[in-house]
N, C-alpha and C positions, 0 to 999 in steps of 0.2 A: 423540663426536664431534659437536658442534654440529650443530643443522639449522636451515638459514634460508629463509624462508617472506616473499615478498614480496607486497603489498597495493599496490592503487591506493583513493584515498579519492577520491570523488566526494559532493556534492550534490544530490539530486534533489528536481524541482517546483520550482527555482528559477535563475535566469542570473546569481546575484551568489553569488561565494564566502559561506561562512557562514551559510547561510540553507539553507531547505527542511530536507529529510532526508537525515541521514550515511547513506553504505554503504561498507564496507571490500570490497574485489574481490579474493580470492586466486586471483588468475589461473592460476596453475601450484602446486597444493598439494600433489601428489605421494602419497605414499600415509600421508597423515594418516587415522589412522584416526576415526570419527563420535564416539568421546569427545575425543579430542585437537578435531576442528573445533567441537564444542560448547563447552571452555573456553577456544578461542580467541573464541570470539564474546563469551563473559561478559565474557572480560580486555579487549576490545575496546568492549564495552557500549554499542554503537549499538543501534538497535533489531534490525537485521537485520546481519548479514555473509553473504557469499555465497560460494562454493568450486567452482570452473571444473573440468570435467572434458570428455573427447572423448567423444561421445553413441555411440551405435550406433543410433541413429533415424534411418532415411533423410531426407536435408534440413534435418537438426537442426545448426547451428552448435557446441553444446555442451550437455551434461547440466549443469544449475546446481543445486545444494545449498543452502536458505535456511536460515538458524540466527538465532534471537533469543539473548539471553543465559539465555534457558531452555530452549527447546527448540528441534529442527528443524522448520519450516513445508514444505507442500506447495506454495504458492504465497503470492506477496507481490507487492503492486504496485511499489514504489520498489524493492527489490534485482533487478525484473525488468527496469525501465526502466535501471538504473544501470549492471547487468551486462551488457547488451547493448549498452550507450554504450562501455565499456571495451573489449568487443570489438570494435566496430567502429572504433573508435581506434587500435587494435593492428592492424588487417587489414592484409596485407601486398597490395599492388597496388590496382585499383580497390574503393573502399568500396561497399559493398554497400548498397542500400536496402530491405532485407527482412532480416531474422535470425529464423529460429524455435529457440527453446531448450525443450529438456527439462527439464521440472520434475516434480514429485510427481504433478501431477495430469494431467500430460502435457504435450502441447507449445502451446507459448503463442508465437505471432506477432509480434512488434515492427516498425513501420515506421518507416524511419530520413529525415527530411529534412535536406539540406545548405546552405548557403549557403557558396558556394565547398566548401573543402576542410572548412570546419567544420561541426559538426553542430549544426542548429538545434533541433532537436525529436523526439522521439522517440512513439510511441503504439502502446500493447498491444492488440490483441484477445481481450477476458477472457471467459471460459465465458458462457453464458445464464445470467442469475440464475434461482434457484427461491427460492419463497416461504413460507415456514415460517408459525406460531405468530403471533398478536398479542402483543404486550407483556401479560404476563399480570398486574402488578402496578405501577401508576404510582405508588403512594405511597412502596413500596420503591426505585424507579428513581429517583425526586426521592432520597432519603435517600441514595441511591449516588452521585447525581450532585452532588449540593448545594445543589439546585434547589427550588422553591417544587413542590405537586405540580400547581396548578392552570397553571404554568408549560408543563408536558408537555401536546402536543395527541394523541400517538398513537406508532405505530410497531411494530414486527415484527421477525420473524428474515426474514434474506437469504443466501442460500448462492450462491456462486460459484465456487466451491474451497476457499473458507474461510467460515466461518459467522458474521454479525453479527447483535449485536441493534442495529435503527437505530431512533434517541428523537428524534422532533422536538419541538420547543420553540416559545414563542412569538416572540421575538424575537432579534436578537444579543444585546442584553444580559443575558440569560437563559445565552446559551452563554458569555459572557464571564466570570459573574460564578461557572460550576459547578466545585465546588471536591470532587475523589474522595473517596471515603470507601472506603477499602481496604478494611474488612470487610463493608459492604454492598456494594461493587461486585462482590465475590468471588463472593457469594450470588448476585446476579442472574445473572453470567457463567455460574456453573455450573450454575442452574437453567434457563437456556436453554440450555444447551450450545454453548454460542458461544465466541470466541476473545477479543471485545471487546464495548465499547459504541461506537457511532459515534452523537453527540448534534449535531443540525444545525437552523439556521434558515435559512427561503430567504425570497429577496424577491423576487415576480415581474416579468418584462420578459422582451424577446424570446429572453435568453439570461436562466436562471435563475441568479441569483447566491446563492452558498449560503455561510454561514458554518458552519465545523465544526469538531470535535474529536473526538478517537479517544481512549480508553484501555480498555488490556488488561494490567490487574495481574497475571493469574495466565499470564503470557507474560515477566514481566518488563519492561513495558514501562508504565510508571506512564500516561504521555500519549506519543501518537505528534508528530511535529510534522505529517507528511504522509504520507496513507494511500492508495495508490492502489488498492488492492483492494477496500478499504471504497468508497472514492469510487464505482468500477463499480457496488458491490452496491447505493450510494442510485440510480445513477440509473435501475437496475430499480426500487425501489422506488418514487420518485416516477413513472416511466413507469406503472406499475399506480394510482398515488392519481388519475393525471392522466386516465385511462382510453385510456393506450396511444393515444397521438398518433406520425403517423407519422414525425416528427423532434424531440428532445427534446435540448437542448445546455444542460449546466451547466459555471458557473465557481466553483469551487470555493475560498475562501480557508480557509487552516488553517494553525496551529501559531504564531500573531500573540503568545497569551498567553505562550508557550515562548521569546519572543525568537527564533523562527526561522520567518519568514512564508514561506509556501509557496501555490502557484497550480498546482490541478488543473482539468484538462478535460475533460470528458467528455459525450460522442457517444452518444447511446442511437435506436437507427433498432426500429420496432416495424411489425407487420403485421397485421394480423384480430385483433386484441386479444391478442398475444404480441409480447414483446420478442425480435428475432431479431438483434439486434448491440448489442455495448458495444464502445467504445472509448475507452480511457482514454490522455489524452497530456502530456506536460510536456517542462520542458527540463532539462539536468542540465550541472552545471560542475564539473569536474576539481580539486582542492583539494590533493590532494598524494600523497605513496606514503612507506610503510615495510617495515620488514621485522621478522617474529615470529622470534626465535632461539629453538629448542627444544633441549636439551642431553639 
């Protein structure tokens, strides 16, 4: 007997369909096994797909499992916001202004803003970042990213539930001309024990304007159009470089090179030389629904 599994498809970190980062949310996955969820995520072939279950954690709206085409993740940014959007949209009665989701790393709280009945914006409160080793080999990183060694200003490992290698280059043009070398990038990722490389440039202002790209070849994601988890890690990284200002705001543009422009907002709060709060926000738009049939 065939079994049908319905999903909703949303685009995250955009307010226009067919932009941002795609997500499939399976809100009634039933008794799917882990291997079946992994195969479905590979079939969908988005950066991530999520599977939503009841949570046993007090106060949590749901337990969410996140899969890339290659493996399960304990946390990811755009799946968290996109899943919260789907759950709030399907909510019976008065819609919530906050949802707590149980993820592999623990509970993540998501704030939800409305314009009438329409969800206008969502923001997730991420784990406070931890700082690891500095970028070990600029030449190898340059080869992995297809940029010049002198383009790279520095970098390091930042963790917030996932481990990222943050790499800063001199200008937006260096970000745009980056071309991933799969073999070299895999070596860099494995050497630093991270999920991927977050490449960025910045332009100073009242709100830092950032141009970013994210490469995670070992997860089956050669390039990601919008990476909310890495955006939060970057907020922590820049707060440290800028000597922990009381408040730091970033506006990150990502995905342009893939034809899927995305906008991510990051708010970092610091006190006494440490980061104590990171919020990553953006918009979500519903683009469709579908059914996976397993026999």
